[in-house]
C-alpha positions, 0 to 999 in steps of 0.5 A: 120928787121926780127927775126931769129927763135930760135933753139929748146934747146935739154933737155936730158932724161935718155939718150934721147933728146927732139927731139927724144921724139917728135913724128914724125907726122903721122909716129909713129916712134919716139914713138916706139923708146921710147917704145923700150928704156923703155922695153929694160931698165933693172933693177939692180940685187938688185932691182930684188931681192928686188921685188922677196921678196916683192912678196914672203911676199905677198904670205906668209903674205896675204895668196895669192896662189902662182900662182898669179904670173901667173895672167894676171892682176897681171903680168900686175900690176907688168910690170907697176909698174917696166917696167924692172923687169922679172917676174919668175914663180911659181916654182921659188916662191915656192923654195924661200918660201922654202929658206925663211922657212929654214932661219927663222926655223934655227933663231928660232932653235937658240932661242929655243936652249937657253931655258931650259924650254918649254911648248908646245900646240897642237891640230889637224885639217882636211883641206879642202882636208880631210887631218888630220894636228896636229899643235904644238906651243912653249911657254917659257919666254925669257928675262922676256917676254912671247914668243910663236912661231909655230913650226910645222903644220905636216900632220897625216899619219896613225890612230890617236891613242895614240902611233901614235900621240906622235911621232908628239909631239917629236920635233926632227925636231927642235933639241929640247931635250925631257928633255927641255919640261916641260908641253904640253896643249891639249883638253881632247880627249881620244887618246891625253890623252893617248899619254900624259900619254906615254910621261909623262912615258918616259920623264916626261912631265907634261900633262895640260888640256885645261881649255877653253875646259874643261870650254865648257864640263861643259856647255855641261853636262848642255845643256843636261838636257831635258828642256834645250835641248827642249829650245836650239832645238827650238831656233836653229830651228828658227835661221836656218830658218833665216840663210837660207832665205835671205827674212827674214834676209833682213827683219830682218835687215830693222826692226832693222834699223827702229826700235829705238834700238842700234842694226843695223848689225844683225847676226844669229849666231848658236851654233857648238859643236866644237866651244867655247862659240858658245851656249852663242853667239847663246842664247845672240844674240836671247835675244837681238834681241827677239823683232825685230825677233818677229816683222819679224815673226809677218809679213805674207808677210814675214813668212806665218803664218803657218811657223811663229807658228812653228818657235816662241819660247814659253814664258817660252823658251824665259825666260829661254834663258834669265836666260841661258845667264846670267849663261854662261856670266862669262864662255864667259869672262873667256874663252876669258881671258884664251885663250890670248897669250900675258900675263900669263894665268896659274896663273889665273886658280885657281882664275877663276875657284873658281870665276865661282863657286862662281857666280853660287852659287850666281846665284842660290840664288839670280837671277834665277827664273825657275827651269830648269835654276836652274837645268842647274846652278846646273849641271854646278856647279857640273861639275866644282867641278868634272873637276877642282878638281885637281886645286881647292882642291890642298893645297897651301903650301904643293904643293908649297913646293913640286914643288919648290923642284922638281925644285930645284933639276932639276936646282941644279946648277946655270947654269940657273941663269947664262944662263938667268941673272936677269929678267929685267923690263917688259913693262907692256903694253905688258901684257894687256889683249887682252879682255880689254872690259871684264876687269871688268868682269874678274876682278869680277871673280878674286875677287870672286875666291880669297875670296873662296881661302884659303891658308893652314897654314900647315907648314911642315918644317922650311926650306928655301922653306917653309919660301919663300912660306910663305912670298909669301902667306903674300904679298898683292897687293894694291886694290887701284892700278892695280895688276901688271902682274905676270912676272913683280911682280916676277921681282920686287920682286924675290930677296927675294925668288929666288928658288920661282921665278925660279918655278914661271917663270917655271910655268908661261910660261905654257898657260892655253889653247891650243888656241895658236894651235887652232889659228894657224890651223885656219890660216892654214885652210885659207892656205888650201883654195880653191884656194890653195888646191893643196898645199903639206903638206910640203908647208902648214907647211912652209907657216903656220910657216912663217905667224904665225911667222911674228915677226921672219921676222921683 
């Protein structure tokens, strides 16, 4: 008895049956129906909008050019991942970026509206299209935490004179009243200083000169000395040769890998006048790789003998560079710390400045052997005293009385307290230094600075302000414990000195450097790249705002 053949069971797959999926032998017509089905299957409007937003985030977060959406392979990728998605053009995404910018600008404006005290930093830069831009960042304390945001990256129209520049600092576009701006931090450019003097006269803004930039000016004063300039010129000539020769760099890395050292991946940084600490980076790298460099120069198959003779540094130059690197290392540590944005830096300026003075004095007495390096160190020491005279010569108590009285006069009512309320306990981990590897070095500078900082006992009055300052100056931090972050300390102890606490929160929100603006225009420089050189100034501002303030998008 024969068995009846079983009838194939039909499984339904998204509206198709198995028989529909089965390819007709030789004709291929059934497969075409399947492709047609998937291509015609559209996605929901919600899904379409979600993918639009994800692509906008790619353009903003990864600094991709807007025309990436017109790229063949990008469109092919999206088509394969989501066949029903209809890819809009670059005009659509340009408008989406504008909408996103407007949305999050309003969000930031609502935050700024609640702040009575805001400090700003600013710096200028030139794009790849040789267009001048100026970046402004805002800094304030909110709910016990230090906040910072990039406000604008605006193209400068006209000459960069003080009168013209000052108009870019008054942030009418964000509805920030000039009376809310407490301080402005800038570099030492004459035109910028001129603009800040006008603003100080018109609105009472305090002008703070960037501490990191001022430290670099102290170093520049010293490297102008003849013997130092010669040694640095020879070092620069050597570095430039390696940077221009692929053969020499390949040999240098090969020698480093074969040598019994921890140096494996060698680069040859060169000093740039506008880049902070670049002189130290060049010198320190040469000193660290001295013998590897010399081994390459000694190989005539890599460097011809005559060229090697002109490149090789003299022994006294090597010794001088070694001692200069010792002098400059604390300045690198100090700059790195002062450039931080997630912790208070202004309160570090006095101990760091005095710590650097103490370290230079120790170098002059103990470590330096060459007269040229002693001249270098003494010149820096003199510049520190000159350029930071206003920081290191201030009487702590008399200046404190003046500041607190001014602060109390500015906020004579309890409005400020009622608006902000008591400062909550701050998470100490958020105030940690960004330069963790150099924490012991910065603490060493602090210790030297505190040893050299005498507090004035000149008591002019016995009012409540003087009492609060006297109480504050008597406080000691337990050496056995890690010192608390300044805002945390005031949160825990401010009830004892409410006027001083109000002043402290006001002043601690001021950054010691304009590094925040430097970082912002570094990202803006990546925004206006070769692939994005056709961006309008408005789109540059919008993209940099969204990229630097990504926490608003979270």
